[in-house]
N, C-alpha and C positions, 0 to 999 in steps of 0.2 A: 495348707498346704496345697499349693498349686499340683495337679500332674501335669505329663511332661507334655500335654496336648493345650491344655487348658495356658503354660506358659508358655509355648509355643503361637497361639492363638494371641497373647497378649501382646509377645514380641514383633509379632504381624503387625498387628492393628495401632502398637506405635509408631512403627517404621511409617504406616500409611499416614497416618497424622501427622508425621513429621514432615513428609516430603510434601503433603499438601500447605503446610504451611510455608516450606520453601516457596513454593511453586506461588501462593497468591502475596509472597512479597512483593510492595508497590514500587515504581520505579523511584531513582533517587530523586529527590526533591524539584533539582535544578534540571532535570532529564522531562519531568512534569509539567514543570510551566512552560517549556521550549514546546511539548507536545500539545498543553493547552492553549497555546499564543499559534501553534500550525494551525491546528484544526479551524480556529477562527479566519485563517489567512487564507484555509482553502476552502471554507464555507462562502466566503467572500468571491473568489474567483469563481467558485461553484456555482454562484447567482449570477455572472455576467452570461449576456444573452448571445454572442457567440461561442463561449464553451459551451451552453447547454446546445446549439444547434448545430455545433459539430459534434456532439454526442451522441445527438438525436442520428443524424446525418449516418454515424457508424465509423467503425475504419474504412479509409480509403486504399488501402489492400484488401481486396478479397482475396479469398481462398489463401490465405497468408497459415502459416503453422508455426509454431516453434520450432521445430525442426531448420525448415526451411528459411527462416528469421535469423539462425543462428550460423548460417552461410552466409549471408549476406554480411558486404563490408561498408563500413560509414561512406563509403563514397557512393554505393549503392544508388539508383536513382531514386527508388523508392523509400531506401530510408531518408534520404535528402530534403526529400518531400514532405514527408510528416516531420522529419527537422525546422523544418523552415516553413511550412503553412504559416499563414497568418495566424490561427487561434495560437501556434505556439509562442508566439510574441509575446503570449498571454502570460506562458508558463513558465517567466524567470522566475525563480525563487531568490525571496528576498536575503538578506543576513541570517548565518543561523540553518538558512534550510537547505536539504542538500535537490536532486534533479524533481523534479515535477512529470509529471504523467499523465494523462486524459487516456481516460477508456470507456468503451460503448458499455451497451448493456449483454453483451457478451465475455466481457474481459479482454475484447482485443484493443490494442493499441490505435490510439485515433490520433495523437501529437505527444510529441514531448521536446524540450527544449536539452541541449548540451550533446553527450554523446548516447551513442545506439542503446538503449536498454537493452538488460542481457534476454526479455523474453517479449516476444507478441502476444502472448495471451496467459494470463493469470487467472482465471475462472478457478482453478483450484486452490487459491492462495488463500489464507485467512483476510488478509487486508482488504480482498475485494468481496468475497463472500458474505462480510457481515455489511459493507460498506452498501451493497448491491441491495439489501434489505431497506435501507432509509438512515442504519444508527450509524454513528460516527466510529471511527476504530484508531486506536492508540496499542500499539503493540504492548507484551504487558514485562518486556526486558529490552536491556539496550545490547546492540548485537554490533559487529562491525557491517558497514557496508559492501555488499559484494564488488561494488566497484571500485569505491574509495578506501574501504578497509577502513573509515574513521566510524567510532564507536556514534550509533543511531538507533534510532526509533521511529519506526514507520509510524504512519497515519493516514488517512484515508477519508474520504467524505462523500455523498452521494449527489451529485449532479439530477437536480431536478428540473423537469418540467412543468411548473405543477405541482402539482401532489406525486406524480411519477415518474418513479427513479429511471433517467435515461442512458444513465453512466456514472464513472467514479473518478476522481481526480485523485490522486496517492502524489507520497512524499513521503522524505524522511527530515529528521531534526536533529543537526549534529549538536 
């Protein structure tokens, strides 16, 4: 017979184990295949000389913060310049992929294609944190894209100059 304390510990351990199993659940096969394909697309783009050079150069909006960025409209000169820079043309997403963003080594926005991103700096986000170390990032769950609300999976890769990571390229797959 288990004591009350042993029973409680057993129940708590079971709950912890079950939550770990739920968290370790794999992406649905269709999204995993899209994410794997998307990583390959991002890796190819990340090797483009213009993308590497832009990431190395860093953001053209020195002194920008997320708070300042959120106050800017799509028509602001800074936003327009970042969305229409020559390197932005290379960030046209293929079918099945959401918006593409180029970030510098500090997580600041360098270039994008399409609508203005919500955040200027993503240095505290998991996709940036993992990719800036040189590892590929595929989110572990399907979630609504913040701007489109379409079910998507976030992906990211490092942009490297030789072996040195100089930035991050990230997108979502739908």
